[in-house]
C-alpha positions in Angstrom: 127.1 91.1 102.0 123.6 90.2 103.0 124.0 86.8 101.4 127.1 86.1 103.6 125.3 87.1 106.8 122.3 84.9 105.9 124.6 81.9 105.3 126.3 82.5 108.7 122.9 82.7 110.4 121.8 79.4 108.9 125.1 77.8 109.8 124.7 78.9 113.4 121.2 77.6 113.6 122.3 74.2 112.2 125.1 74.1 114.7 122.7 74.9 117.6 120.1 72.4 116.5 122.8 69.8 116.0 124.1 70.5 119.5 120.7 70.2 121.1 119.9 67.0 119.2 123.2 65.6 120.3 122.5 66.4 123.9 119.0 64.9 123.7 120.4 61.7 122.1 123.2 61.6 124.7 120.6 62.0 127.5 118.5 59.2 126.1 121.4 56.9 125.6 122.8 57.7 129.0 119.4 57.1 130.6 118.9 53.8 128.6 122.3 52.5 129.8 122.4 53.8 133.4 118.7 54.3 134.2 119.5 57.8 135.5 117.9 60.8 134.0 120.9 63.1 133.1 119.2 66.4 133.9 117.3 65.5 137.1 119.4 62.7 138.4 116.3 60.6 139.0 116.4 56.9 138.7 113.9 56.2 136.0 114.0 52.5 136.3 113.0 52.7 139.9 110.5 55.5 139.4 108.6 53.8 136.6 109.0 50.2 137.5 105.4 49.2 137.4 103.7 46.1 138.9 101.2 44.0 137.0 99.8 42.7 140.3 98.3 46.0 141.4 94.6 45.4 141.3 91.4 47.4 141.8 88.2 45.5 142.6 85.2 46.7 140.6 82.3 46.1 143.0 79.2 44.5 141.4 75.9 45.9 142.3 73.5 43.9 144.4 70.2 43.1 142.6 67.3 45.4 143.0 64.1 44.2 144.8 61.0 45.7 143.1 57.3 45.8 144.0 54.8 44.1 141.7 55.0 46.8 139.1 58.7 46.1 138.4 59.3 49.8 138.6 59.1 50.8 142.3 62.4 49.8 144.1 62.0 48.4 147.5 65.7 47.7 148.0 68.6 49.0 146.0 72.3 49.9 146.1 73.3 53.5 146.4 76.8 54.7 145.5 78.9 55.5 148.6 82.5 56.2 149.3 85.2 55.2 151.8 87.8 57.9 152.7 91.5 57.0 153.1 94.4 59.2 154.1 97.7 58.5 152.4 100.7 58.9 154.8 103.6 57.8 152.6 105.9 60.8 152.1 107.2 59.3 148.9 103.9 60.0 147.2 104.5 63.0 145.1 103.6 64.3 141.7 106.7 66.3 140.7 107.4 68.4 143.7 103.7 68.4 144.8 103.0 66.2 147.8 100.1 63.8 147.5 100.1 62.6 151.1 98.8 64.1 154.3 101.4 66.7 155.1 99.5 68.8 157.6 97.8 66.4 159.9 96.3 69.0 162.2 94.8 70.9 159.4 93.4 67.8 157.8 91.8 66.5 161.0 90.2 69.9 161.7 88.8 70.1 158.2 87.4 66.6 158.1 85.9 66.4 161.6 82.6 68.3 160.9 81.9 66.5 157.6 82.6 63.0 159.0 80.9 63.7 162.3 84.0 62.7 164.2 86.0 64.4 166.9 89.1 66.3 165.6 91.2 64.7 168.3 90.2 61.2 167.2 91.1 62.0 163.6 94.4 63.4 164.5 95.2 60.4 166.8 94.5 58.0 163.9 96.7 60.0 161.5 99.6 60.2 164.0 99.3 56.5 164.9 99.5 55.6 161.2 102.6 57.7 160.7 104.2 56.2 163.8 103.5 52.7 162.6 104.8 53.4 159.1 101.5 52.8 157.5 101.0 53.6 153.9 97.5 54.8 154.6 94.9 54.9 157.3 91.1 54.7 157.4 88.6 56.3 159.8 86.4 53.4 161.0 82.7 53.3 160.4 82.4 57.1 160.2 84.8 57.1 157.2 82.6 54.6 155.3 79.4 54.8 153.3 79.9 58.5 152.7 77.4 60.1 150.4 78.2 61.8 147.1 77.5 65.2 148.9 80.0 64.4 151.7 82.6 63.3 149.1 82.2 66.5 147.1 82.4 68.6 150.3 85.8 67.0 151.2 87.1 67.3 147.6 86.4 71.0 147.7 88.8 71.3 150.6 91.7 70.2 148.3 93.4 68.3 151.1 96.5 66.5 149.8 96.6 62.8 150.5 92.9 62.4 150.9 91.4 59.9 148.5 88.3 57.8 148.1 87.3 54.3 147.1 83.9 53.7 145.7 81.6 51.4 147.6 77.9 50.8 148.0 75.3 50.5 150.7 71.8 49.0 150.7 69.1 51.6 150.6 65.4 51.1 151.3 63.4 54.1 149.8 60.2 53.5 151.9 61.8 53.0 155.3 59.2 51.0 157.2 57.9 48.7 154.5 57.2 45.0 155.1 60.4 45.2 157.1 60.4 41.7 158.6 59.6 40.2 155.2 62.2 42.3 153.2 64.9 42.1 155.8 68.1 43.9 155.2 71.7 43.6 153.8 74.8 45.2 155.3 78.5 45.3 154.5 80.6 42.4 155.6 84.2 43.3 156.2 85.4 39.7 155.8 83.6 39.0 152.5 84.1 42.6 151.3 80.5 42.9 150.0 76.9 43.4 151.0 75.5 40.4 152.7 71.8 39.6 153.4 71.2 39.4 157.1 67.5 38.9 157.4 64.3 38.2 155.5 64.3 38.0 151.7 67.6 39.8 151.6 69.1 36.8 153.4 67.0 34.1 151.7 67.9 35.4 148.2 71.4 36.5 149.0 72.9 34.1 146.4 70.6 35.4 143.6 71.0 39.1 144.6 74.8 39.0 145.0 76.8 39.8 141.9 80.4 38.9 141.0 83.0 41.6 141.4 85.3 42.5 138.5 89.1 43.2 138.5 91.1 46.0 136.9 94.9 45.8 136.9 97.3 48.7 136.4 100.9 49.7 136.8 102.1 52.2 139.3 105.3 54.1 140.1 107.2 53.9 143.3 105.1 56.7 144.8 102.0 54.6 144.3 100.7 56.7 141.5 98.8 54.9 138.7 100.6 55.1 135.4 98.5 56.6 132.7 97.3 54.2 130.1 98.4 51.1 132.1 94.9 50.2 133.3 93.1 47.2 131.8 90.1 45.1 132.7 90.9 41.6 133.7 87.4 40.6 134.7 84.1 42.4 134.2 81.8 42.9 137.1 78.5 41.1 136.9 75.6 42.6 138.8 73.2 40.4 140.9 69.8 39.3 139.7 66.7 41.6 140.1 63.7 40.3 142.1 60.1 41.4 141.6 57.7 40.7 144.4 53.9 40.5 144.5 53.8 43.4 147.0 51.9 46.5 145.8 53.7 49.6 147.1 50.5 51.7 147.6 48.6 48.9 149.3 51.6 48.2 151.5 52.0 51.8 152.5 48.3 52.0 153.4 48.6 48.9 155.5 51.7 50.3 157.3 49.7 53.4 158.2 46.7 51.4 159.4 48.8 49.2 161.7 50.7 52.1 163.0 47.4 53.8 164.0 46.2 50.6 165.6 49.3 50.3 167.7 48.9 53.9 168.8 45.2 54.2 169.4 44.7 50.9 171.2 48.1 50.8 172.9 48.7 47.4 171.3 51.6 45.2 172.0 51.5 43.6 168.6 49.6 43.9 165.3 49.9 42.1 162.0 48.1 41.8 158.7 48.3 40.1 155.3 46.4 41.3 152.2 46.2 38.7 149.5 44.5 38.0 146.2 42.4 34.9 147.1 42.2 33.7 143.5 46.0 33.7 142.9 47.7 33.7 146.3 49.6 36.9 145.5 50.5 38.7 148.7 49.8 42.4 148.1 50.8 43.7 151.5 52.4 42.0 154.6 53.4 43.5 157.9 53.8 43.0 161.6 54.2 45.6 164.4 56.3 46.6 166.2 58.3 47.1 163.0 61.5 49.0 162.2 63.0 51.3 159.6 65.1 49.3 157.1 67.7 52.1 156.8 68.0 52.7 160.6 67.6 49.1 161.8 66.0 50.1 165.0 64.8 46.6 165.6 62.8 45.6 168.7 61.6 42.2 167.5 63.2 40.0 164.9 60.2 37.8 164.5 58.2 37.8 161.3 54.8 38.0 163.1 52.5 36.9 160.2 54.4 33.6 159.8 56.2 33.1 163.1 53.7 34.1 165.8 50.9 31.8 166.7 47.7 33.1 168.3 44.1 32.1 169.2 42.2 33.4 166.1 38.9 33.9 167.7 35.7 34.2 165.7 37.4 34.0 162.3 37.7 30.3 163.0 33.9 29.8 163.0 33.8 29.9 159.2 35.8 26.7 159.1 33.5 24.9 161.6 30.5 25.8 159.5 32.4 24.9 156.3 33.3 21.5 157.7 29.7 20.8 158.6 28.4 21.9 155.2 31.1 20.0 153.2 30.6 16.8 155.2 26.9 16.9 154.6 25.7 17.2 158.2 24.7 20.9 158.3 21.2 21.4 159.8 18.2 22.1 157.6 17.4 25.7 156.9 14.6 25.9 159.4 16.3 24.1 162.3 17.0 26.3 165.3 18.9 26.4 168.6 18.8 28.3 171.8 21.4 31.0 172.0 22.7 32.9 175.1 24.4 30.2 177.3 25.5 26.7 176.4 25.5 24.5 179.6 27.1 21.3 178.8 28.6 18.1 180.2 30.5 15.0 179.0 30.3 11.2 179.6 31.8 8.3 177.7 28.4 7.1 176.4 27.0 10.4 175.0 30.2 12.3 174.6 29.6 16.1 174.8 25.9 16.9 175.5 23.9 20.1 176.2 22.3 20.4 179.6 19.4 22.7 180.6 21.3 23.7 183.7 25.0 24.2 184.6 26.9 21.0 185.6 29.6 21.1 188.2 33.1 20.9 186.7 32.0 22.1 183.2 32.1 25.9 182.7 29.1 27.3 180.7 30.0 28.8 177.3 28.3 32.1 176.6 27.9 34.3 173.5 29.8 37.5 173.2 29.0 40.3 175.8 26.6 37.8 177.5 23.9 38.7 174.9 21.0 36.4 174.5 19.5 36.4 171.0 16.8 33.8 171.8 15.9 31.1 169.3 17.8 31.4 166.1 18.6 29.4 162.9 22.1 28.2 162.3 22.5 30.6 159.4 21.5 33.4 161.7 23.9 32.0 164.3 26.8 32.4 161.8 25.8 35.9 160.9 25.7 36.8 164.6 28.9 34.9 165.3 27.4 32.9 168.2 29.6 30.6 170.3 26.5 28.7 171.2 25.8 27.8 167.5 29.3 26.4 167.2 28.8 24.3 170.3 25.5 23.0 169.0 27.1 22.0 165.7 29.9 20.1 167.4 27.5 18.5 169.9 24.7 17.3 167.6 25.9 17.3 164.0 29.6 17.6 163.3 31.8 15.1 165.1 34.8 16.8 166.7 37.2 14.3 165.1 35.7 15.1 161.7 36.1 18.8 162.4 39.8 18.3 163.3 40.4 16.3 160.1 39.0 19.3 158.2 41.3 21.7 160.0 44.2 19.6 158.8 42.9 19.8 155.2 42.6 23.6 155.6 46.3 23.6 156.3 46.2 24.5 160.0 48.9 23.1 162.4 51.4 22.6 159.6 54.0 24.7 157.8 52.6 26.8 154.9 56.0 26.7 153.3 55.9 30.0 151.4 59.1 30.3 149.4 61.2 33.1 150.9 59.0 33.6 154.0 60.5 32.3 157.2 58.3 30.3 159.6 61.0 28.6 161.7 58.8 25.6 162.0 56.0 27.6 163.7 52.8 25.7 163.1 50.6 26.8 165.9 49.3 24.6 168.7 46.6 22.0 168.4 44.7 21.6 171.7 42.2 18.9 171.1 42.5 16.5 174.0 39.7 17.4 176.3 36.1 18.1 175.6 36.5 21.8 176.4 39.3 22.0 173.9 37.2 20.5 171.2 34.4 23.0 171.7 36.6 26.1 172.2 38.7 25.3 169.1 35.5 25.5 167.1 35.0 29.2 168.0 38.7 30.1 167.8 40.0 29.6 171.3 42.2 26.9 172.9 44.1 26.1 169.8 46.5 28.6 168.0 47.4 29.2 164.4 49.5 31.6 162.3 48.2 34.5 160.1 49.8 32.9 157.1 47.8 29.6 157.8 44.7 31.6 158.2 44.9 33.5 154.8 45.7 30.3 153.0 42.8 28.5 154.6 40.3 31.2 153.6 41.2 30.8 150.0 39.5 27.4 150.1 36.3 28.9 151.3 36.4 31.9 148.9 37.5 29.8 145.9 34.7 27.2 146.2 36.9 24.6 147.8 40.1 25.3 145.9 42.9 26.2 148.3 45.7 28.4 147.0 49.2 28.7 148.5 50.3 32.3 149.2 53.4 33.6 147.5 55.4 36.7 147.6 58.2 36.3 144.9 56.9 37.0 141.4 60.1 36.5 139.4 63.9 36.6 139.6 65.5 38.0 136.4 69.0 38.4 135.1 69.8 42.1 135.5 71.2 42.3 131.9 69.0 40.1 129.8 65.8 40.2 131.9 65.8 36.4 131.4 63.8 34.7 134.2 66.1 32.6 136.3 
């Protein structure tokens, strides 16, 4: 009896399994032929008809700009996000909507995180729906979102709110050789970060990488089909740049210039710190400056290279150097009368010193009208006396010879530092009238740039060997570290 019941049970199970199998096979065959899922009535061909042309761009990172150590980043990309709101009501996963269903709720939740007015957000969402847009964006406030902002929004679990990864340029030190480094910002047309100023602009080609491409298939609701993604082209990051700038020296210089501007109520201030033996620029800045992240720019000029000024007494070293090198410098025991240099000019004698003032020729005095009496020329240099310069240019060093030396020192011509803009600024040579020739000798009348000045001083400090300044140490492939 038990055996018969067991046989009947097995028979029933076989029949049930056979029936289920037949239904599954029938459903599959029906779906294959008609494209309609028998149970749900869904058009499978339409729902899963993917497109090989759907593409995601994989953004390449812009190269990093480092200080001389190769470890301290001066400029780098940071990961950011752009928020988009999907409005297409066809976007569903099963019965779950993956589009913005409640616009009022979405606008209210996003407003404080994006720093936008709720009404503005709602207006954009409604306008997109009215225009039949698949998705909408939220302008500049919806771009360059931080990881923290993204996570805050994700925690709200708002349907239809999605993100695309992007990047923005970040400058860790803020005010840091700002006119030299420059900045890069996102270009909507080129769809990438673009150098706008300074080294970021000059080296834009080297710093810019090549974006990659990822293709995938999607269903009619716009959802990516699992397993359909493949890389068509790998992203290649931009080259890394190492400068000669020393982070610690630069920060100290920034602090010093900032104090100078404040304490002396200065209109401008600038400075270059350089290794005279090598030409490596260790620090470089001009004020007023700006924060590279905030771009609160008052003056776009690179003051050390693009601003010419009367250098003052620092020019006297070159007058003395020209006299020494040309072999006309006075003997060690020769002296001159300091205090006031009364002078005149005629075609026969040229410039000459007079015991008394001559009408039409303004006397030249030493600083603060101080009279140091009779001094040697060496002492005149130590005391930085204008009268000593005038004596040299009147009795020993011909003004034309002096001007020739100034040319050899690199004044009144472009220094041509790779990557440093000068816009053709070379200073102004005023050497026409006798007064110009004398005043140029002690740093007035003619103008130069700070970059010309530091280059010229290398010749004096390196026993006559002049060294060109430079700021770019190397440019390297970001993958292989091969120098480009």
